[in-house]
C-alpha positions in Angstrom: 98.6 -2.7 28.3 98.1 -0.7 31.5 96.2 1.9 29.4 93.9 -0.7 28.0 92.8 -2.2 31.3 90.6 0.8 32.4 89.1 0.9 28.9 88.0 -2.7 29.3 86.5 -2.0 32.7 84.7 1.1 31.3 83.2 -0.9 28.4 82.2 -3.7 30.7 83.9 -6.3 28.5 85.9 -8.2 31.1 84.6 -11.7 31.7 83.7 -12.8 35.3 86.9 -14.4 36.8 86.3 -17.2 39.3 89.0 -17.7 41.8 89.9 -20.8 43.9 92.4 -20.6 46.8 94.9 -23.1 48.0 95.4 -25.5 50.9 94.6 -24.2 54.3 93.4 -20.9 52.9 90.0 -19.2 52.6 88.4 -16.6 50.5 88.3 -14.2 53.4 92.0 -14.6 54.2 93.5 -15.2 50.7 95.7 -12.6 49.0 93.9 -13.3 45.7 91.0 -11.1 46.8 93.3 -8.0 46.9 95.5 -9.1 44.0 92.5 -9.4 41.7 90.3 -6.7 43.2 90.6 -4.5 40.1 88.9 -7.0 37.8 85.5 -8.7 37.8 86.5 -11.5 40.1 84.7 -13.8 42.5 86.4 -16.1 45.0 84.4 -19.3 45.4 84.6 -20.8 48.9 84.5 -24.6 49.1 82.8 -25.9 52.2 83.9 -23.9 55.3 87.3 -22.8 53.8 90.5 -23.8 55.6 89.3 -27.0 57.2 87.4 -28.2 54.1 90.5 -27.6 51.9 92.4 -30.0 54.1 89.9 -32.5 55.5 87.5 -33.0 52.6 88.3 -35.6 50.0 89.5 -33.7 46.9 86.7 -35.1 44.6 84.1 -33.8 47.1 85.8 -30.4 47.1 85.6 -30.3 43.3 82.0 -31.3 43.2 81.1 -28.7 45.8 82.9 -26.1 43.7 81.0 -27.2 40.6 77.6 -26.8 42.3 78.5 -23.3 43.5 79.8 -22.2 40.1 76.7 -23.6 38.4 74.5 -21.7 40.7 76.2 -18.4 39.9 77.5 -18.7 36.3 75.4 -21.3 34.5 75.2 -20.4 30.8 78.0 -17.8 31.0 81.5 -17.6 29.7 84.0 -17.2 32.5 87.7 -17.2 33.3 89.2 -19.4 36.0 92.2 -18.7 38.3 93.5 -21.3 40.8 96.2 -21.0 43.4 98.1 -24.2 44.2 95.6 -27.0 44.7 92.9 -24.5 43.7 94.2 -24.8 40.2 93.1 -28.4 40.1 89.6 -27.4 41.3 89.6 -24.9 38.5 90.6 -27.5 35.9 87.7 -29.7 37.2 85.4 -26.8 36.5 86.7 -26.6 32.9 86.4 -30.3 32.1 84.0 -32.0 34.5 81.5 -29.4 35.5 78.4 -28.9 33.3 78.1 -25.1 33.0 74.7 -25.4 31.3 75.8 -23.9 28.0 78.5 -21.8 29.5 82.3 -22.3 29.1 85.7 -21.3 30.4 87.7 -19.0 28.2 91.0 -18.5 30.0 92.7 -20.6 32.7 95.4 -19.2 35.0 97.1 -21.8 37.2 99.5 -20.3 39.8 101.7 -22.9 41.3 99.2 -25.6 40.5 100.3 -29.3 41.0 99.0 -30.3 37.6 100.8 -33.7 37.6 100.4 -34.1 41.4 102.9 -34.1 44.2 105.4 -36.8 45.3 105.4 -35.5 48.8 102.2 -34.5 50.8 102.5 -30.7 51.1 102.8 -29.0 54.4 101.1 -25.8 55.4 101.3 -23.4 58.3 97.8 -23.8 59.5 97.1 -25.6 62.8 94.5 -27.5 60.8 97.2 -29.3 58.8 98.3 -31.7 61.6 96.4 -34.7 60.1 98.7 -34.5 57.0 101.7 -35.3 59.1 99.9 -38.6 60.0 99.6 -39.7 56.4 102.3 -42.1 55.2 102.8 -43.5 51.8 101.3 -46.9 52.8 98.0 -45.2 53.7 97.6 -42.5 51.2 95.7 -44.6 48.7 93.3 -46.1 51.1 89.7 -45.1 50.7 89.5 -43.5 54.1 92.5 -41.2 53.4 91.3 -40.4 49.9 87.9 -39.4 51.3 89.2 -37.3 54.2 92.6 -35.8 53.3 92.4 -33.3 50.4 96.0 -33.4 49.1 95.8 -37.2 49.0 93.7 -36.7 45.9 96.6 -35.4 43.9 99.4 -37.5 45.5 101.2 -39.2 42.6 103.7 -41.7 43.9 106.0 -42.2 40.9 107.5 -45.3 42.6 104.1 -46.9 42.7 102.1 -45.7 39.7 100.0 -48.9 39.7 98.5 -48.0 43.1 98.1 -44.4 42.1 96.2 -45.3 39.0 94.1 -47.9 40.8 93.2 -46.2 44.0 93.6 -42.4 43.7 90.1 -40.9 43.6 90.8 -37.7 41.7 93.9 -36.9 39.7 94.2 -39.9 37.4 90.7 -39.2 36.1 91.3 -35.4 35.8 94.5 -36.1 33.8 92.9 -38.9 31.7 95.5 -41.4 32.8 92.8 -43.9 33.6 90.0 -44.7 31.2 90.4 -41.6 29.1 87.3 -39.5 28.7 87.1 -37.8 25.3 84.8 -35.0 26.5 87.4 -34.0 29.1 90.0 -33.5 26.4 87.6 -31.8 24.1 86.6 -29.2 26.8 90.2 -28.5 27.8 91.3 -28.1 24.2 88.5 -25.5 23.6 90.2 -23.0 26.0 91.2 -19.8 24.4 94.3 -19.2 26.5 96.2 -21.0 29.3 98.8 -19.6 31.6 100.9 -21.9 33.8 103.0 -20.4 36.6 105.9 -22.3 38.2 107.8 -21.1 41.2 111.5 -21.9 40.9 112.0 -22.2 44.6 108.8 -24.0 45.3 108.9 -25.9 48.6 105.3 -27.1 48.6 104.7 -28.5 45.1 107.3 -31.2 44.7 108.4 -31.6 42.1 108.0 -28.0 41.2 107.9 -28.9 37.5 104.4 -30.4 38.1 103.2 -26.8 37.6 104.1 -27.3 33.9 102.5 -30.8 33.7 105.8 -32.5 34.1 106.3 -35.6 36.2 109.0 -37.8 37.7 110.3 -40.8 35.7 110.0 -43.9 38.0 113.1 -45.4 36.4 115.5 -42.5 36.7 113.9 -40.4 39.5 114.4 -37.4 37.2 111.7 -35.0 35.9 110.6 -35.8 32.3 110.5 -32.8 30.1 106.9 -32.1 29.1 107.3 -32.7 25.4 109.0 -36.0 26.0 106.3 -37.4 28.3 103.5 -39.8 27.3 101.1 -37.4 28.8 102.1 -34.8 26.2 102.9 -37.2 23.3 99.6 -39.0 23.6 97.9 -35.7 24.4 95.8 -37.0 27.2 93.8 -33.8 27.9 94.8 -31.5 25.0 97.9 -29.8 26.4 99.9 -30.7 23.3 97.1 -29.3 21.0 96.9 -26.0 22.9 100.7 -25.7 23.1 101.1 -26.3 19.3 98.5 -23.6 18.7 100.5 -21.2 20.8 97.7 -20.9 23.5 99.8 -21.8 26.5 102.1 -19.4 28.3 104.7 -20.9 30.6 105.7 -18.4 33.3 108.6 -18.9 35.8 108.8 -16.8 39.0 112.1 -17.0 40.9 110.6 -17.3 44.4 109.0 -19.7 46.8 105.5 -21.1 46.6 102.8 -18.5 45.8 105.2 -15.6 46.4 104.8 -12.9 43.8 104.5 -9.1 43.6 101.9 -6.6 42.7 104.0 -5.8 39.6 103.6 -9.4 38.4 99.9 -9.2 38.8 99.7 -6.0 36.9 102.2 -6.8 34.2 101.4 -10.5 33.6 98.2 -11.8 35.3 95.8 -9.0 34.7 96.7 -8.4 31.1 96.3 -12.2 30.5 92.8 -12.2 32.0 91.5 -9.1 30.2 
C-alpha cells in the first residue's frame, strides 16, 4: 500500500480530507496537521479554536463547521476525519449539513464519543475549568447545553428520559428522538467508515462509545453493539453499513488519542486514499 500512495498523489486522485480536532485543541496546535500532512487535508477551525470547542454549545459548533465546509467544499466529494468530539462534528457534516450536491465518501472517527459520554471529559487546558463546575443536575439545563460543548454529548444512562428530552445535540444526531429518515439515508450512503477505539481511554467513558456502544441502565454494563436497540433498529444506518462490510473497527492499546506514525501510515492513510 505504501507504494500506491505516491501514485495516488501523482495522479491527483485523492479526495479532499476535512479534519476536525478535539476538545481544547485547535488546528494550529493539533497533531492532525502533521499526521495527515501527506494527503490533501484541511483542518477546519470552529470559532476561535480551544475556547470555542469548550465554551460553545455543541450544536452551535456543528452549525459553524457546516457553514465553513459549505463555503469551501460545496458540490464536492470529500472525506471526513474527526478526533474525539471532532468525530461528532464530522458526523454532523455527513448527515445534517447540505453540501449542495456534494457528499462525504469516507469517515474516520478517532476516539469519537459516538454514543456520548457518561462522565464529562476533562482536558489539560486552563480553559477547561468551567467543566469542573458542571454537575449531573445541571448538564441538561438550557444554559449549560448552550455554553458547555461536551454537555451536548453527555448521555446519562441513569436518566435517559432527561437526556432524550433536554440534550440539544446527540439524541438528534443518533436518531434517538424523532428519527429523521434523511439522516439515516445520508449516513448509509458512505463508502467506508473506520471507527477507532483506544483500549486505555480515560477521556471517552465508556470507551466503547467509540464503537457506538452504550451502557445498559439496568445492569450498568456496556451493551454489545449488535445487541443494542440502536443497532437492531438501525437508527442511523450503522447496521446496514456493517452488514455490507463497510465499517472497520480498529482497537489501539493506548490512552486517548495516543497513536504512532506507523498507525497513520499503515492504517489511516491507506483507508483515506
